[in-house]
CHARMM internal coordinates of N, CA and C (Angstrom, degrees):
IC EDIT
DIST 1 N 1 CA 1.5031
DIST 1 CA 1 C 1.5090
ANGL 1 N 1 CA 1 C 106.63
DIST 1 C 2 N 1.3376
ANGL 1 CA 1 C 2 N 114.82
DIHE 1 N 1 CA 1 C 2 N 136.71
DIST 2 N 2 CA 1.3745
ANGL 1 C 2 N 2 CA 120.85
DIHE 1 CA 1 C 2 N 2 CA 173.62
DIST 2 CA 2 C 1.4999
ANGL 2 N 2 CA 2 C 108.11
DIHE 1 C 2 N 2 CA 2 C -106.39
DIST 2 C 3 N 1.4073
ANGL 2 CA 2 C 3 N 115.10
DIHE 2 N 2 CA 2 C 3 N 128.10
DIST 3 N 3 CA 1.4533
ANGL 2 C 3 N 3 CA 118.69
DIHE 2 CA 2 C 3 N 3 CA 179.36
DIST 3 CA 3 C 1.5559
ANGL 3 N 3 CA 3 C 107.75
DIHE 2 C 3 N 3 CA 3 C -100.60
DIST 3 C 4 N 1.3282
ANGL 3 CA 3 C 4 N 112.33
DIHE 3 N 3 CA 3 C 4 N 126.39
DIST 4 N 4 CA 1.4688
ANGL 3 C 4 N 4 CA 114.02
DIHE 3 CA 3 C 4 N 4 CA -179.22
DIST 4 CA 4 C 1.4674
ANGL 4 N 4 CA 4 C 110.83
DIHE 3 C 4 N 4 CA 4 C -82.83
DIST 4 C 5 N 1.3845
ANGL 4 CA 4 C 5 N 120.41
DIHE 4 N 4 CA 4 C 5 N -28.73
DIST 5 N 5 CA 1.4492
ANGL 4 C 5 N 5 CA 120.97
DIHE 4 CA 4 C 5 N 5 CA 179.69
DIST 5 CA 5 C 1.5619
ANGL 5 N 5 CA 5 C 108.68
DIHE 4 C 5 N 5 CA 5 C -152.88
DIST 5 C 6 N 1.2429
ANGL 5 CA 5 C 6 N 118.12
DIHE 5 N 5 CA 5 C 6 N 153.87
DIST 6 N 6 CA 1.4329
ANGL 5 C 6 N 6 CA 120.53
DIHE 5 CA 5 C 6 N 6 CA 175.81
DIST 6 CA 6 C 1.4674
ANGL 6 N 6 CA 6 C 109.01
DIHE 5 C 6 N 6 CA 6 C -109.23
DIST 6 C 7 N 1.3077
ANGL 6 CA 6 C 7 N 118.01
DIHE 6 N 6 CA 6 C 7 N 125.00
DIST 7 N 7 CA 1.4060
ANGL 6 C 7 N 7 CA 121.09
DIHE 6 CA 6 C 7 N 7 CA -178.14
DIST 7 CA 7 C 1.5574
ANGL 7 N 7 CA 7 C 106.18
DIHE 6 C 7 N 7 CA 7 C -114.01
DIST 7 C 8 N 1.2651
ANGL 7 CA 7 C 8 N 110.67
DIHE 7 N 7 CA 7 C 8 N 157.63
DIST 8 N 8 CA 1.4627
ANGL 7 C 8 N 8 CA 117.55
DIHE 7 CA 7 C 8 N 8 CA 178.55
DIST 8 CA 8 C 1.4897
ANGL 8 N 8 CA 8 C 110.63
DIHE 7 C 8 N 8 CA 8 C -116.06
DIST 8 C 9 N 1.3868
ANGL 8 CA 8 C 9 N 112.62
DIHE 8 N 8 CA 8 C 9 N 135.67
DIST 9 N 9 CA 1.5251
ANGL 8 C 9 N 9 CA 117.33
DIHE 8 CA 8 C 9 N 9 CA 179.47
DIST 9 CA 9 C 1.3991
ANGL 9 N 9 CA 9 C 111.10
DIHE 8 C 9 N 9 CA 9 C -123.15
DIST 9 C 10 N 1.3459
ANGL 9 CA 9 C 10 N 116.96
DIHE 9 N 9 CA 9 C 10 N 109.98
DIST 10 N 10 CA 1.4820
ANGL 9 C 10 N 10 CA 120.71
DIHE 9 CA 9 C 10 N 10 CA -179.65
DIST 10 CA 10 C 1.5424
ANGL 10 N 10 CA 10 C 111.46
DIHE 9 C 10 N 10 CA 10 C -60.97
DIST 10 C 11 N 1.2498
ANGL 10 CA 10 C 11 N 118.55
DIHE 10 N 10 CA 10 C 11 N 130.95
DIST 11 N 11 CA 1.4458
ANGL 10 C 11 N 11 CA 125.77
DIHE 10 CA 10 C 11 N 11 CA 176.08
DIST 11 CA 11 C 1.5199
ANGL 11 N 11 CA 11 C 109.48
DIHE 10 C 11 N 11 CA 11 C -137.03
DIST 11 C 12 N 1.3568
ANGL 11 CA 11 C 12 N 118.04
DIHE 11 N 11 CA 11 C 12 N 145.87
DIST 12 N 12 CA 1.4470
ANGL 11 C 12 N 12 CA 122.42
DIHE 11 CA 11 C 12 N 12 CA 168.88
DIST 12 CA 12 C 1.5293
ANGL 12 N 12 CA 12 C 112.37
DIHE 11 C 12 N 12 CA 12 C -54.79
DIST 12 C 13 N 1.2692
ANGL 12 CA 12 C 13 N 114.02
DIHE 12 N 12 CA 12 C 13 N 154.90
DIST 13 N 13 CA 1.4294
ANGL 12 C 13 N 13 CA 121.32
DIHE 12 CA 12 C 13 N 13 CA 179.77
DIST 13 CA 13 C 1.4849
ANGL 13 N 13 CA 13 C 113.81
DIHE 12 C 13 N 13 CA 13 C -59.55
DIST 13 C 14 N 1.3719
ANGL 13 CA 13 C 14 N 113.96
DIHE 13 N 13 CA 13 C 14 N -39.98
DIST 14 N 14 CA 1.5112
ANGL 13 C 14 N 14 CA 118.19
DIHE 13 CA 13 C 14 N 14 CA 175.25
DIST 14 CA 14 C 1.4250
ANGL 14 N 14 CA 14 C 116.20
DIHE 13 C 14 N 14 CA 14 C -61.76
DIST 14 C 15 N 1.4345
ANGL 14 CA 14 C 15 N 119.49
DIHE 14 N 14 CA 14 C 15 N -33.45
DIST 15 N 15 CA 1.3583
ANGL 14 C 15 N 15 CA 121.51
DIHE 14 CA 14 C 15 N 15 CA -178.71
DIST 15 CA 15 C 1.5468
ANGL 15 N 15 CA 15 C 110.45
DIHE 14 C 15 N 15 CA 15 C -78.82
DIST 15 C 16 N 1.3198
ANGL 15 CA 15 C 16 N 114.32
DIHE 15 N 15 CA 15 C 16 N -33.25
DIST 16 N 16 CA 1.5358
ANGL 15 C 16 N 16 CA 122.56
DIHE 15 CA 15 C 16 N 16 CA 174.05
DIST 16 CA 16 C 1.5326
ANGL 16 N 16 CA 16 C 107.57
DIHE 15 C 16 N 16 CA 16 C -58.39
DIST 16 C 17 N 1.3879
ANGL 16 CA 16 C 17 N 119.03
DIHE 16 N 16 CA 16 C 17 N -50.83
DIST 17 N 17 CA 1.3733
ANGL 16 C 17 N 17 CA 119.48
DIHE 16 CA 16 C 17 N 17 CA -177.47
DIST 17 CA 17 C 1.5508
ANGL 17 N 17 CA 17 C 109.79
DIHE 16 C 17 N 17 CA 17 C -61.33
DIST 17 C 18 N 1.3226
ANGL 17 CA 17 C 18 N 117.38
DIHE 17 N 17 CA 17 C 18 N -47.01
DIST 18 N 18 CA 1.4908
ANGL 17 C 18 N 18 CA 118.62
DIHE 17 CA 17 C 18 N 18 CA -174.98
DIST 18 CA 18 C 1.5739
ANGL 18 N 18 CA 18 C 112.38
DIHE 17 C 18 N 18 CA 18 C -62.97
DIST 18 C 19 N 1.4706
ANGL 18 CA 18 C 19 N 114.14
DIHE 18 N 18 CA 18 C 19 N -34.55
DIST 19 N 19 CA 1.4409
ANGL 18 C 19 N 19 CA 118.51
DIHE 18 CA 18 C 19 N 19 CA 178.31
DIST 19 CA 19 C 1.5394
ANGL 19 N 19 CA 19 C 106.40
DIHE 18 C 19 N 19 CA 19 C -66.36
DIST 19 C 20 N 1.3368
ANGL 19 CA 19 C 20 N 119.31
DIHE 19 N 19 CA 19 C 20 N -41.07
DIST 20 N 20 CA 1.3972
ANGL 19 C 20 N 20 CA 123.93
DIHE 19 CA 19 C 20 N 20 CA 179.40
DIST 20 CA 20 C 1.5135
ANGL 20 N 20 CA 20 C 112.79
DIHE 19 C 20 N 20 CA 20 C -58.82
DIST 20 C 21 N 1.3109
ANGL 20 CA 20 C 21 N 114.15
DIHE 20 N 20 CA 20 C 21 N -37.29
DIST 21 N 21 CA 1.5142
ANGL 20 C 21 N 21 CA 118.01
DIHE 20 CA 20 C 21 N 21 CA -178.36
DIST 21 CA 21 C 1.5064
ANGL 21 N 21 CA 21 C 109.00
DIHE 20 C 21 N 21 CA 21 C -77.36
DIST 21 C 22 N 1.3478
ANGL 21 CA 21 C 22 N 118.79
DIHE 21 N 21 CA 21 C 22 N -21.16
DIST 22 N 22 CA 1.4622
ANGL 21 C 22 N 22 CA 117.45
DIHE 21 CA 21 C 22 N 22 CA -176.35
DIST 22 CA 22 C 1.5798
ANGL 22 N 22 CA 22 C 111.66
DIHE 21 C 22 N 22 CA 22 C -89.23
DIST 22 C 23 N 1.3920
ANGL 22 CA 22 C 23 N 118.72
DIHE 22 N 22 CA 22 C 23 N -9.82
DIST 23 N 23 CA 1.3875
ANGL 22 C 23 N 23 CA 121.51
DIHE 22 CA 22 C 23 N 23 CA 178.67
DIST 23 CA 23 C 1.5217
ANGL 23 N 23 CA 23 C 108.00
DIHE 22 C 23 N 23 CA 23 C -69.33
DIST 23 C 24 N 1.2999
ANGL 23 CA 23 C 24 N 114.40
DIHE 23 N 23 CA 23 C 24 N 148.05
DIST 24 N 24 CA 1.4590
ANGL 23 C 24 N 24 CA 124.05
DIHE 23 CA 23 C 24 N 24 CA 167.54
DIST 24 CA 24 C 1.5985
ANGL 24 N 24 CA 24 C 108.46
DIHE 23 C 24 N 24 CA 24 C -86.02
DIST 24 C 25 N 1.3387
ANGL 24 CA 24 C 25 N 116.08
DIHE 24 N 24 CA 24 C 25 N 156.77
DIST 25 N 25 CA 1.3966
ANGL 24 C 25 N 25 CA 117.03
DIHE 24 CA 24 C 25 N 25 CA 176.97
DIST 25 CA 25 C 1.5365
ANGL 25 N 25 CA 25 C 115.41
DIHE 24 C 25 N 25 CA 25 C -56.05
DIST 25 C 26 N 1.2618
ANGL 25 CA 25 C 26 N 117.89
DIHE 25 N 25 CA 25 C 26 N 124.06
DIST 26 N 26 CA 1.4461
ANGL 25 C 26 N 26 CA 121.06
DIHE 25 CA 25 C 26 N 26 CA -179.30
DIST 26 CA 26 C 1.5301
ANGL 26 N 26 CA 26 C 112.61
DIHE 25 C 26 N 26 CA 26 C 89.39
DIST 26 C 27 N 1.2971
ANGL 26 CA 26 C 27 N 118.55
DIHE 26 N 26 CA 26 C 27 N -12.52
DIST 27 N 27 CA 1.4774
ANGL 26 C 27 N 27 CA 123.54
DIHE 26 CA 26 C 27 N 27 CA -174.97
DIST 27 CA 27 C 1.4917
ANGL 27 N 27 CA 27 C 107.73
DIHE 26 C 27 N 27 CA 27 C -74.28
DIST 27 C 28 N 1.3392
ANGL 27 CA 27 C 28 N 115.24
DIHE 27 N 27 CA 27 C 28 N 134.32
DIST 28 N 28 CA 1.4904
ANGL 27 C 28 N 28 CA 116.09
DIHE 27 CA 27 C 28 N 28 CA 175.99
DIST 28 CA 28 C 1.5079
ANGL 28 N 28 CA 28 C 110.55
DIHE 27 C 28 N 28 CA 28 C -87.50
DIST 28 C 29 N 1.3290
ANGL 28 CA 28 C 29 N 118.41
DIHE 28 N 28 CA 28 C 29 N 167.45
DIST 29 N 29 CA 1.4371
ANGL 28 C 29 N 29 CA 120.09
DIHE 28 CA 28 C 29 N 29 CA 177.08
DIST 29 CA 29 C 1.5343
ANGL 29 N 29 CA 29 C 113.74
DIHE 28 C 29 N 29 CA 29 C -65.12
DIST 29 C 30 N 1.3656
ANGL 29 CA 29 C 30 N 116.37
DIHE 29 N 29 CA 29 C 30 N -30.47
DIST 30 N 30 CA 1.4163
ANGL 29 C 30 N 30 CA 119.90
DIHE 29 CA 29 C 30 N 30 CA 174.92
DIST 30 CA 30 C 1.4957
ANGL 30 N 30 CA 30 C 109.12
DIHE 29 C 30 N 30 CA 30 C -63.55
DIST 30 C 31 N 1.2793
ANGL 30 CA 30 C 31 N 119.30
DIHE 30 N 30 CA 30 C 31 N -46.43
DIST 31 N 31 CA 1.4507
ANGL 30 C 31 N 31 CA 123.29
DIHE 30 CA 30 C 31 N 31 CA -177.37
DIST 31 CA 31 C 1.5296
ANGL 31 N 31 CA 31 C 108.06
DIHE 30 C 31 N 31 CA 31 C -61.21
DIST 31 C 32 N 1.2611
ANGL 31 CA 31 C 32 N 118.31
DIHE 31 N 31 CA 31 C 32 N -46.66
DIST 32 N 32 CA 1.4641
ANGL 31 C 32 N 32 CA 124.47
DIHE 31 CA 31 C 32 N 32 CA -178.37
DIST 32 CA 32 C 1.5087
ANGL 32 N 32 CA 32 C 111.84
DIHE 31 C 32 N 32 CA 32 C -63.41
DIST 32 C 33 N 1.2808
ANGL 32 CA 32 C 33 N 118.75
DIHE 32 N 32 CA 32 C 33 N -42.13
DIST 33 N 33 CA 1.4427
ANGL 32 C 33 N 33 CA 122.01
DIHE 32 CA 32 C 33 N 33 CA 171.85
DIST 33 CA 33 C 1.4520
ANGL 33 N 33 CA 33 C 115.38
DIHE 32 C 33 N 33 CA 33 C -66.69
DIST 33 C 34 N 1.3687
ANGL 33 CA 33 C 34 N 117.75
DIHE 33 N 33 CA 33 C 34 N -38.53
DIST 34 N 34 CA 1.4592
ANGL 33 C 34 N 34 CA 118.83
DIHE 33 CA 33 C 34 N 34 CA 174.12
DIST 34 CA 34 C 1.5570
ANGL 34 N 34 CA 34 C 110.70
DIHE 33 C 34 N 34 CA 34 C -61.37
DIST 34 C 35 N 1.3017
ANGL 34 CA 34 C 35 N 114.39
DIHE 34 N 34 CA 34 C 35 N -39.65
DIST 35 N 35 CA 1.4713
ANGL 34 C 35 N 35 CA 118.05
DIHE 34 CA 34 C 35 N 35 CA -177.55
DIST 35 CA 35 C 1.5582
ANGL 35 N 35 CA 35 C 109.23
DIHE 34 C 35 N 35 CA 35 C -67.70
DIST 35 C 36 N 1.2808
ANGL 35 CA 35 C 36 N 118.24
DIHE 35 N 35 CA 35 C 36 N -39.70
DIST 36 N 36 CA 1.4223
ANGL 35 C 36 N 36 CA 124.95
DIHE 35 CA 35 C 36 N 36 CA -179.09
DIST 36 CA 36 C 1.5306
ANGL 36 N 36 CA 36 C 110.00
DIHE 35 C 36 N 36 CA 36 C -65.71
DIST 36 C 37 N 1.3748
ANGL 36 CA 36 C 37 N 115.36
DIHE 36 N 36 CA 36 C 37 N -39.58
DIST 37 N 37 CA 1.5372
ANGL 36 C 37 N 37 CA 119.89
DIHE 36 CA 36 C 37 N 37 CA -178.13
DIST 37 CA 37 C 1.5014
ANGL 37 N 37 CA 37 C 106.24
DIHE 36 C 37 N 37 CA 37 C -70.35
DIST 37 C 38 N 1.2699
ANGL 37 CA 37 C 38 N 120.65
DIHE 37 N 37 CA 37 C 38 N -39.50
DIST 38 N 38 CA 1.4228
ANGL 37 C 38 N 38 CA 123.61
DIHE 37 CA 37 C 38 N 38 CA 179.13
DIST 38 CA 38 C 1.5265
ANGL 38 N 38 CA 38 C 114.58
DIHE 37 C 38 N 38 CA 38 C -60.64
DIST 38 C 39 N 1.3752
ANGL 38 CA 38 C 39 N 111.02
DIHE 38 N 38 CA 38 C 39 N -45.01
DIST 39 N 39 CA 1.5014
ANGL 38 C 39 N 39 CA 121.79
DIHE 38 CA 38 C 39 N 39 CA 174.41
DIST 39 CA 39 C 1.5023
ANGL 39 N 39 CA 39 C 111.78
DIHE 38 C 39 N 39 CA 39 C -57.22
DIST 39 C 40 N 1.3408
ANGL 39 CA 39 C 40 N 115.52
DIHE 39 N 39 CA 39 C 40 N -44.15
DIST 40 N 40 CA 1.4849
ANGL 39 C 40 N 40 CA 121.67
DIHE 39 CA 39 C 40 N 40 CA -177.01
DIST 40 CA 40 C 1.5558
ANGL 40 N 40 CA 40 C 112.21
DIHE 39 C 40 N 40 CA 40 C -70.77
DIST 40 C 41 N 1.3599
ANGL 40 CA 40 C 41 N 115.72
DIHE 40 N 40 CA 40 C 41 N -32.68
DIST 41 N 41 CA 1.4429
ANGL 40 C 41 N 41 CA 120.58
DIHE 40 CA 40 C 41 N 41 CA 175.78
DIST 41 CA 41 C 1.5478
ANGL 41 N 41 CA 41 C 110.14
DIHE 40 C 41 N 41 CA 41 C -66.91
DIST 41 C 42 N 1.2973
ANGL 41 CA 41 C 42 N 113.55
DIHE 41 N 41 CA 41 C 42 N -36.64
DIST 42 N 42 CA 1.4982
ANGL 41 C 42 N 42 CA 119.17
DIHE 41 CA 41 C 42 N 42 CA -178.86
DIST 42 CA 42 C 1.5404
ANGL 42 N 42 CA 42 C 109.80
DIHE 41 C 42 N 42 CA 42 C -69.34
DIST 42 C 43 N 1.3856
ANGL 42 CA 42 C 43 N 111.60
DIHE 42 N 42 CA 42 C 43 N -43.09
DIST 43 N 43 CA 1.4660
ANGL 42 C 43 N 43 CA 119.59
DIHE 42 CA 42 C 43 N 43 CA 175.45
DIST 43 CA 43 C 1.5673
ANGL 43 N 43 CA 43 C 113.10
DIHE 42 C 43 N 43 CA 43 C -56.15
DIST 43 C 44 N 1.2855
ANGL 43 CA 43 C 44 N 114.05
DIHE 43 N 43 CA 43 C 44 N -49.98
DIST 44 N 44 CA 1.4414
ANGL 43 C 44 N 44 CA 120.69
DIHE 43 CA 43 C 44 N 44 CA 175.77
DIST 44 CA 44 C 1.5358
ANGL 44 N 44 CA 44 C 115.07
DIHE 43 C 44 N 44 CA 44 C -56.54
DIST 44 C 45 N 1.3702
ANGL 44 CA 44 C 45 N 113.50
DIHE 44 N 44 CA 44 C 45 N -44.18
DIST 45 N 45 CA 1.4983
ANGL 44 C 45 N 45 CA 117.46
DIHE 44 CA 44 C 45 N 45 CA 176.85
DIST 45 CA 45 C 1.4649
ANGL 45 N 45 CA 45 C 109.06
DIHE 44 C 45 N 45 CA 45 C -60.43
DIST 45 C 46 N 1.2839
ANGL 45 CA 45 C 46 N 122.44
DIHE 45 N 45 CA 45 C 46 N -51.63
DIST 46 N 46 CA 1.4743
ANGL 45 C 46 N 46 CA 122.48
DIHE 45 CA 45 C 46 N 46 CA 179.99
DIST 46 CA 46 C 1.5297
ANGL 46 N 46 CA 46 C 113.37
DIHE 45 C 46 N 46 CA 46 C -54.21
DIST 46 C 47 N 1.3810
ANGL 46 CA 46 C 47 N 111.63
DIHE 46 N 46 CA 46 C 47 N -46.83
DIST 47 N 47 CA 1.4545
ANGL 46 C 47 N 47 CA 119.25
DIHE 46 CA 46 C 47 N 47 CA 178.96
DIST 47 CA 47 C 1.6118
ANGL 47 N 47 CA 47 C 109.86
DIHE 46 C 47 N 47 CA 47 C -57.24
DIST 47 C 48 N 1.2835
ANGL 47 CA 47 C 48 N 113.95
DIHE 47 N 47 CA 47 C 48 N -50.65
DIST 48 N 48 CA 1.4894
ANGL 47 C 48 N 48 CA 119.20
DIHE 47 CA 47 C 48 N 48 CA 178.87
DIST 48 CA 48 C 1.5227
ANGL 48 N 48 CA 48 C 110.55
DIHE 47 C 48 N 48 CA 48 C -60.14
DIST 48 C 49 N 1.2742
ANGL 48 CA 48 C 49 N 118.21
DIHE 48 N 48 CA 48 C 49 N -41.90
DIST 49 N 49 CA 1.4602
ANGL 48 C 49 N 49 CA 120.89
DIHE 48 CA 48 C 49 N 49 CA 179.50
DIST 49 CA 49 C 1.5460
ANGL 49 N 49 CA 49 C 111.97
DIHE 48 C 49 N 49 CA 49 C -62.26
DIST 49 C 50 N 1.2730
ANGL 49 CA 49 C 50 N 114.17
DIHE 49 N 49 CA 49 C 50 N -43.54
DIST 50 N 50 CA 1.4482
ANGL 49 C 50 N 50 CA 119.71
DIHE 49 CA 49 C 50 N 50 CA -179.65
DIST 50 CA 50 C 1.5578
ANGL 50 N 50 CA 50 C 112.64
DIHE 49 C 50 N 50 CA 50 C -66.07
DIST 50 C 51 N 1.3328
ANGL 50 CA 50 C 51 N 114.76
DIHE 50 N 50 CA 50 C 51 N -38.27
DIST 51 N 51 CA 1.4755
ANGL 50 C 51 N 51 CA 122.72
DIHE 50 CA 50 C 51 N 51 CA 175.10
DIST 51 CA 51 C 1.5713
ANGL 51 N 51 CA 51 C 108.78
DIHE 50 C 51 N 51 CA 51 C -60.68
DIST 51 C 52 N 1.2838
ANGL 51 CA 51 C 52 N 110.02
DIHE 51 N 51 CA 51 C 52 N -53.78
DIST 52 N 52 CA 1.5325
ANGL 51 C 52 N 52 CA 114.90
DIHE 51 CA 51 C 52 N 52 CA -178.41
DIST 52 CA 52 C 1.5521
ANGL 52 N 52 CA 52 C 112.73
DIHE 51 C 52 N 52 CA 52 C -57.55
DIST 52 C 53 N 1.3258
ANGL 52 CA 52 C 53 N 113.98
DIHE 52 N 52 CA 52 C 53 N -40.35
DIST 53 N 53 CA 1.4346
ANGL 52 C 53 N 53 CA 118.81
DIHE 52 CA 52 C 53 N 53 CA -178.22
DIST 53 CA 53 C 1.5167
ANGL 53 N 53 CA 53 C 108.23
DIHE 52 C 53 N 53 CA 53 C -64.66
DIST 53 C 54 N 1.4157
ANGL 53 CA 53 C 54 N 119.95
DIHE 53 N 53 CA 53 C 54 N -39.19
DIST 54 N 54 CA 1.3862
ANGL 53 C 54 N 54 CA 120.17
DIHE 53 CA 53 C 54 N 54 CA -173.84
DIST 54 CA 54 C 1.4917
ANGL 54 N 54 CA 54 C 106.91
DIHE 53 C 54 N 54 CA 54 C -83.10
DIST 54 C 55 N 1.1938
ANGL 54 CA 54 C 55 N 123.43
DIHE 54 N 54 CA 54 C 55 N -29.70
DIST 55 N 55 CA 1.5223
ANGL 54 C 55 N 55 CA 121.53
DIHE 54 CA 54 C 55 N 55 CA -172.21
DIST 55 CA 55 C 1.6095
ANGL 55 N 55 CA 55 C 108.81
DIHE 54 C 55 N 55 CA 55 C -100.67
DIST 55 C 56 N 1.3168
ANGL 55 CA 55 C 56 N 119.26
DIHE 55 N 55 CA 55 C 56 N -17.09
DIST 56 N 56 CA 1.4926
ANGL 55 C 56 N 56 CA 125.77
DIHE 55 CA 55 C 56 N 56 CA -170.99
DIST 56 CA 56 C 1.5337
ANGL 56 N 56 CA 56 C 111.73
DIHE 55 C 56 N 56 CA 56 C -69.07
DIST 56 C 57 N 1.3213
ANGL 56 CA 56 C 57 N 118.14
DIHE 56 N 56 CA 56 C 57 N 147.58
DIST 57 N 57 CA 1.3329
ANGL 56 C 57 N 57 CA 122.80
DIHE 56 CA 56 C 57 N 57 CA 168.80
DIST 57 CA 57 C 1.5520
ANGL 57 N 57 CA 57 C 108.56
DIHE 56 C 57 N 57 CA 57 C -108.05
DIST 57 C 58 N 1.3563
ANGL 57 CA 57 C 58 N 115.31
DIHE 57 N 57 CA 57 C 58 N 110.48
DIST 58 N 58 CA 1.4736
ANGL 57 C 58 N 58 CA 120.71
DIHE 57 CA 57 C 58 N 58 CA -169.81
DIST 58 CA 58 C 1.4599
ANGL 58 N 58 CA 58 C 110.99
DIHE 57 C 58 N 58 CA 58 C -114.24
DIST 58 C 59 N 1.3295
ANGL 58 CA 58 C 59 N 115.80
DIHE 58 N 58 CA 58 C 59 N 151.33
DIST 59 N 59 CA 1.4397
ANGL 58 C 59 N 59 CA 125.51
DIHE 58 CA 58 C 59 N 59 CA 177.18
DIST 59 CA 59 C 1.4704
ANGL 59 N 59 CA 59 C 107.90
DIHE 58 C 59 N 59 CA 59 C -117.61
DIST 59 C 60 N 1.3198
ANGL 59 CA 59 C 60 N 117.31
DIHE 59 N 59 CA 59 C 60 N 134.75
DIST 60 N 60 CA 1.5454
ANGL 59 C 60 N 60 CA 118.53
DIHE 59 CA 59 C 60 N 60 CA 177.77
DIST 60 CA 60 C 1.3987
ANGL 60 N 60 CA 60 C 107.93
DIHE 59 C 60 N 60 CA 60 C -64.56
DIST 60 C 61 N 1.3584
ANGL 60 CA 60 C 61 N 116.46
DIHE 60 N 60 CA 60 C 61 N 153.66
DIST 61 N 61 CA 1.4292
ANGL 60 C 61 N 61 CA 122.48
DIHE 60 CA 60 C 61 N 61 CA 178.70
DIST 61 CA 61 C 1.5419
ANGL 61 N 61 CA 61 C 113.63
DIHE 60 C 61 N 61 CA 61 C -67.73
DIST 61 C 62 N 1.3699
ANGL 61 CA 61 C 62 N 114.36
DIHE 61 N 61 CA 61 C 62 N -25.69
DIST 62 N 62 CA 1.4609
ANGL 61 C 62 N 62 CA 117.58
DIHE 61 CA 61 C 62 N 62 CA 175.06
DIST 62 CA 62 C 1.5678
ANGL 62 N 62 CA 62 C 114.88
DIHE 61 C 62 N 62 CA 62 C -66.94
DIST 62 C 63 N 1.3153
ANGL 62 CA 62 C 63 N 113.61
DIHE 62 N 62 CA 62 C 63 N -24.12
DIST 63 N 63 CA 1.5071
ANGL 62 C 63 N 63 CA 122.22
DIHE 62 CA 62 C 63 N 63 CA 177.25
DIST 63 CA 63 C 1.5977
ANGL 63 N 63 CA 63 C 111.57
DIHE 62 C 63 N 63 CA 63 C -77.03
DIST 63 C 64 N 1.3032
ANGL 63 CA 63 C 64 N 114.40
DIHE 63 N 63 CA 63 C 64 N -21.43
DIST 64 N 64 CA 1.4312
ANGL 63 C 64 N 64 CA 115.08
DIHE 63 CA 63 C 64 N 64 CA -179.20
DIST 64 CA 64 C 1.5143
ANGL 64 N 64 CA 64 C 114.84
DIHE 63 C 64 N 64 CA 64 C -76.73
DIST 64 C 65 N 1.3452
ANGL 64 CA 64 C 65 N 121.39
DIHE 64 N 64 CA 64 C 65 N 129.52
DIST 65 N 65 CA 1.3777
ANGL 64 C 65 N 65 CA 124.17
DIHE 64 CA 64 C 65 N 65 CA -179.16
DIST 65 CA 65 C 1.4966
ANGL 65 N 65 CA 65 C 111.67
DIHE 64 C 65 N 65 CA 65 C -115.75
DIST 65 C 66 N 1.3090
ANGL 65 CA 65 C 66 N 120.42
DIHE 65 N 65 CA 65 C 66 N 144.54
DIST 66 N 66 CA 1.4704
ANGL 65 C 66 N 66 CA 124.74
DIHE 65 CA 65 C 66 N 66 CA -176.57
DIST 66 CA 66 C 1.5550
ANGL 66 N 66 CA 66 C 106.88
DIHE 65 C 66 N 66 CA 66 C -71.89
END
COOR INIT
IC SEED 1 N 1 CA 1 C
IC BUILD
């Protein structure tokens, strides 16, 4: 992975410690954050799908005519 720029994100000491505990051996903070972002995206997708299923007005495929 090529890093174009290094950015600093200020975090509380307690957050830093918890992030450190979440890392796997040899895992960078970038890799950890990417993993967490991907998990969050999947969580949002599932939440959105459930909401759409509950609120949506659907028509069965057999009812659709060309």
